[in-house]
C-alpha positions in Angstrom: -51.0 19.1 -5.5 -47.3 20.4 -5.1 -46.4 23.5 -4.2 -43.0 25.7 -3.2 -42.2 28.3 -1.0 -38.9 30.0 -0.2 -38.5 32.1 2.9 -35.8 34.3 4.2 -34.0 33.4 7.4 -31.4 34.9 9.7 -28.9 32.7 11.1 -25.4 33.0 12.5 -23.9 32.3 9.2 -26.0 35.5 7.9 -29.1 35.7 5.7 -30.0 32.1 4.5 -33.1 30.9 2.2 -35.3 27.8 3.2 -37.0 26.2 0.6 -39.9 24.1 1.3 -42.0 21.8 -1.3 -45.6 20.4 0.1 -48.0 17.8 -1.4 -51.5 19.0 -0.2 -55.0 17.5 -0.9 -58.2 19.3 0.2 -56.3 22.1 1.9 -54.3 19.4 4.4 -50.7 19.1 4.0 -49.8 15.1 3.4 -45.9 15.6 3.1 -43.2 18.3 3.0 -39.6 18.9 2.6 -37.3 21.5 3.5 -33.9 22.7 2.8 -31.7 25.6 3.5 -29.4 27.5 1.2 -27.1 30.3 1.2 -28.6 31.9 -2.1 -32.0 32.5 -3.2 -31.1 31.0 -6.8 -29.9 28.0 -5.2 -33.0 27.3 -2.9 -35.3 28.2 -5.9 -33.3 25.7 -8.0 -33.6 23.0 -5.4 -37.4 23.7 -4.7 -38.3 23.5 -8.4 -36.6 20.2 -9.0 -38.3 18.8 -5.7 -41.8 20.0 -6.9 -41.4 18.4 -10.3 -40.8 15.2 -8.5 -43.7 15.7 -6.3 -45.9 16.5 -9.2 -44.6 13.1 -10.7 -44.5 10.8 -7.8 -46.8 12.7 -5.0 -46.1 11.9 -1.5 -43.8 9.1 -2.3 -41.4 11.4 -4.3 -41.0 13.9 -1.3 -40.1 10.9 1.0 -37.4 9.5 -1.4 -36.1 13.0 -1.5 -36.2 13.1 2.3 -34.6 9.6 2.7 -32.1 9.9 -0.1 -28.6 10.3 1.7 -26.5 12.9 -0.1 -23.3 11.7 -1.5 -20.4 13.5 -0.2 -17.6 15.2 -1.9 -15.2 12.7 -0.5 -17.1 10.1 -1.8 -16.9 11.6 -5.2 -13.1 12.1 -5.1 -12.7 8.7 -4.0 -14.8 7.4 -7.0 -12.7 9.5 -9.5 -9.5 8.3 -7.9 -10.3 4.7 -7.9 -12.7 3.7 -10.9 -12.1 3.9 -14.6 -12.0 5.9 -16.8 -11.3 8.6 -14.6 -8.5 7.0 -12.5 -6.5 6.4 -15.6 -6.3 10.0 -16.8 -5.2 11.7 -13.6 -2.0 13.3 -14.0 0.7 12.9 -10.9 -0.1 16.7 -9.6 -3.9 16.4 -9.9 -4.1 13.0 -8.1 -1.9 14.5 -5.2 -4.3 17.4 -4.9 -7.3 15.4 -5.0 -5.9 12.9 -2.2 -5.0 16.1 -0.2 -8.6 17.5 -0.5 -10.0 14.3 1.4 -8.4 15.5 4.5 -10.2 19.0 4.3 -13.6 19.7 5.7 -15.0 20.4 2.2 -14.7 16.7 1.6 -17.7 16.3 4.1 -20.0 18.4 2.4 -22.9 16.9 0.1 -21.9 17.0 -3.6 -25.4 18.0 -4.7 -25.6 21.0 -2.8 -22.2 22.7 -2.7 -22.5 26.6 -2.4 -20.2 29.5 -3.2 -19.6 30.3 0.6 -18.5 26.8 0.9 -15.9 27.1 -1.6 -14.8 30.6 0.0 -14.4 28.7 3.5 -12.3 26.4 1.9 -10.2 28.8 0.3 -10.0 31.1 3.2 -8.5 27.9 5.2 -6.3 26.9 2.4 -4.6 30.6 2.1 -3.5 30.2 5.8 -0.7 27.9 4.3 -0.5 28.1 0.8 -0.6 30.8 -2.1 -3.6 31.7 -4.0 -2.4 29.9 -7.3 -2.2 26.5 -5.3 -5.7 27.1 -3.8 -6.8 27.7 -7.6 -5.7 24.2 -8.4 -8.0 22.9 -5.5 -11.0 24.7 -7.2 -10.4 23.4 -10.7 -9.6 19.9 -10.0 -12.7 19.7 -7.5 -14.8 21.2 -10.2 -13.5 18.5 -12.8 -13.9 15.8 -10.4 -17.6 16.7 -9.8 -18.1 16.9 -13.5 -16.6 13.6 -14.3 -18.6 12.0 -11.4 -21.9 13.1 -12.9 -20.8 12.3 -16.6 -19.2 8.7 -15.9 -20.9 7.6 -12.7 -24.5 9.4 -12.9 -23.6 11.0 -9.6 -25.8 14.1 -9.0 -23.9 17.0 -8.6 -24.1 20.7 -8.6 -21.4 22.8 -10.1 -23.2 26.4 -10.3 -21.3 27.1 -7.1 -18.2 27.3 -9.2 -19.4 29.7 -11.8 -20.8 32.2 -9.0 -17.6 32.0 -6.9 -14.6 32.1 -9.1 -14.7 35.8 -10.0 -15.1 36.8 -6.6 -12.5 34.6 -5.1 -10.0 35.7 -7.8 -10.9 39.5 -7.3 -10.2 39.0 -3.4 -6.9 37.4 -3.8 -8.2 33.9 -2.7 -7.3 32.3 -5.9 -5.0 33.2 -8.7 -3.7 32.2 -12.1 -0.3 30.1 -11.7 2.6 32.3 -12.3 5.4 30.9 -14.8 8.5 29.5 -12.8 11.8 31.0 -13.4 14.0 29.2 -11.0 17.3 27.6 -12.4 20.2 26.2 -10.2 22.1 28.9 -8.4 25.9 28.9 -8.0 27.1 26.0 -6.1 23.8 24.4 -5.7 24.3 21.4 -8.1 27.6 20.7 -6.2 26.1 21.0 -2.9 23.3 18.4 -3.7 25.7 16.1 -5.4 28.0 16.1 -2.4 25.1 15.4 0.0 23.6 12.6 -2.4 27.3 10.9 -2.6 27.3 10.9 1.4 24.0 9.6 1.6 24.6 6.7 -1.0 27.8 5.7 0.8 25.7 5.2 4.1 22.6 3.7 2.7 22.0 0.0 2.0 18.6 0.7 -0.1 19.2 3.8 -2.3 17.3 5.4 -5.1 20.1 6.5 -7.4 18.6 10.2 -7.3 22.4 11.5 -8.2 21.8 9.5 -11.6 18.4 10.6 -12.1 19.3 14.3 -11.6 22.2 14.1 -14.0 19.9 12.8 -16.7 17.3 15.9 -16.0 20.2 18.3 -16.1 21.9 16.9 -19.2 19.0 16.5 -21.5 15.9 17.9 -19.8 13.7 14.7 -19.6 10.7 15.2 -17.2 10.7 12.8 -14.2 8.0 10.6 -15.6 9.9 10.2 -19.0 13.1 8.9 -16.6 11.1 6.5 -14.8 9.9 4.9 -17.9 13.0 4.3 -19.5 13.9 0.5 -20.2 17.1 -1.1 -20.8 16.0 -2.0 -24.2 15.7 1.8 -25.2 19.4 2.1 -25.0 21.5 1.8 -28.3 25.2 1.4 -27.3 25.9 1.0 -31.2 24.2 4.6 -32.3 24.9 6.2 -28.6 21.1 6.9 -28.5 18.2 6.4 -25.9 14.6 6.0 -27.1 12.3 8.1 -24.7 8.4 7.0 -25.2 5.3 8.3 -24.3 6.2 11.9 -24.0 3.4 14.9 -23.6 1.8 16.4 -26.5 -0.1 19.8 -26.7 -3.0 17.5 -27.4 -3.4 15.7 -23.9 -4.6 12.4 -25.8 -1.6 12.1 -27.9 1.8 11.2 -27.1 5.0 10.9 -29.1 8.4 8.8 -29.2 12.0 10.6 -29.6 15.3 9.1 -30.2 18.1 11.3 -28.6 21.8 11.4 -28.9 23.6 11.1 -25.6 27.1 12.0 -24.3 29.6 9.1 -23.4 29.2 10.0 -19.8 25.4 9.9 -19.8 25.5 6.6 -22.0 27.8 4.8 -19.3 25.6 6.2 -16.6 22.6 4.5 -18.3 24.5 1.1 -18.9 25.6 1.0 -15.3 22.2 0.8 -13.9 21.8 -2.6 -12.4 19.7 -5.2 -14.3 16.3 -6.1 -13.2 13.8 -8.6 -14.3 11.0 -5.8 -15.2 13.8 -4.2 -17.3 13.3 -0.6 -15.8 16.4 1.4 -15.2 14.8 3.1 -12.5 11.9 1.3 -11.0 10.9 3.8 -8.5 7.6 5.8 -7.9 7.7 9.5 -8.8 6.3 10.2 -5.1 9.3 8.4 -3.5 11.7 10.6 -5.5 9.7 13.8 -4.9 9.7 13.2 -1.1 13.4 12.5 -1.2 14.2 15.4 -3.5 12.1 17.8 -1.2 13.7 16.5 2.1 17.2 16.8 0.8 16.7 20.6 -0.5 15.2 21.4 2.7 18.0 19.7 4.6 20.7 21.8 2.6 18.6 25.1 3.1 18.0 25.1 -0.7 14.8 27.3 -1.3 12.1 26.5 -3.9 14.0 24.5 -6.2 11.6 21.7 -7.5 12.8 18.8 -9.5 11.0 20.0 -12.6 13.0 23.1 -12.3 16.0 20.9 -13.3 14.4 20.9 -16.8 14.3 24.6 -17.0 18.1 24.3 -16.2 18.9 22.0 -19.2 17.1 23.8 -21.8 18.6 27.3 -20.7 22.1 25.4 -20.8 21.5 24.0 -24.2 20.7 27.7 -25.6 24.1 29.0 -23.8 25.9 26.2 -25.6 24.7 27.7 -28.7 21.9 25.2 -29.7 18.8 26.6 -31.6 15.3 26.6 -30.4 14.4 23.9 -33.1 17.3 21.5 -31.8 16.5 22.0 -28.0 12.7 21.1 -29.0 13.9 17.8 -30.4 15.9 17.0 -27.0 13.3 18.4 -24.6 10.3 17.4 -26.6 8.7 20.5 -26.8 6.2 20.5 -29.7 6.0 24.6 -29.4 9.3 26.2 -29.8 7.7 29.3 -28.7 7.6 28.1 -25.2 11.2 27.7 -25.5 11.9 31.3 -27.0 9.3 32.9 -24.7 9.9 31.3 -21.5 13.6 29.9 -21.3 15.5 32.1 -23.5 15.0 35.1 -21.2 16.6 33.1 -18.5 19.7 32.4 -20.0 22.7 34.3 -18.5 24.5 34.5 -21.6 24.4 33.6 -25.2 27.1 32.6 -27.7 27.6 35.5 -30.4 26.5 34.9 -33.9 29.4 34.2 -36.2 
């Protein structure tokens, strides 16, 4: 016969709950298995599951539970990062965030017994160095990774801690929703960056043409990922256009392609890129460019200017030049013009008067 019991215990971490499952026969204990949790609900959940296993398999069932090595959260993250289909659907930011989580203590915890207090301890540690909005990404990405590992790889994971912890973490300021960015280039910053890049390129044998990449972003508002996918075959000198493929869509599983008119200056910039066997105009990794951008702006004393903010600058400049939201959306690739009207338009310094 299998029985379960839960007892309250006092530890240095506070009140915890020890779940115990026994297999007995004739009043004698044949085998038992114990595990301690932060909440009664978590202890009861584990004990119920262990008891069901013991009722099916008897003593051997409890021995299997005791001998089974828990898969760590770090193992789950590695699995999601390095195996299909999950590895093929990670965005640049999400991948970087998951790799960062591997360096934190939470990666060494069992994936099948994560508690709300474990999440709190991680958030408290992270809040020492980053904002609540950033910590929120940790929690969201970790929850998704555990869910995907369970769905695609059959890894037993417990995600109830996320539901238990989220509202409390948000109420006490450990996590928060991301605030909309409103950063544009300030007076003189573009010239300051350009001057520094010209000096770097003059003294460097192996250079990333960050100046050219920046000019494309400011001129037509392409995302960094879109710029890095441009091929020489995408340029049409006759029509003075560039084909931008694989652009983001509100529906994440969809992509679209746009053909954009470019200025003479931008066309020359694109055509002047060295020819390569892979036909890419800019065969560099987003990580390398992101690193150089952050280092450059930090060295120049420019605060909180991300490369993606150049897309905001481009959209605002288009509004200030008199283009309509519909015209701008065809260039920037926005499928919802409300994003342009509600987010970028209020950032414009001045707009042309209607005729």
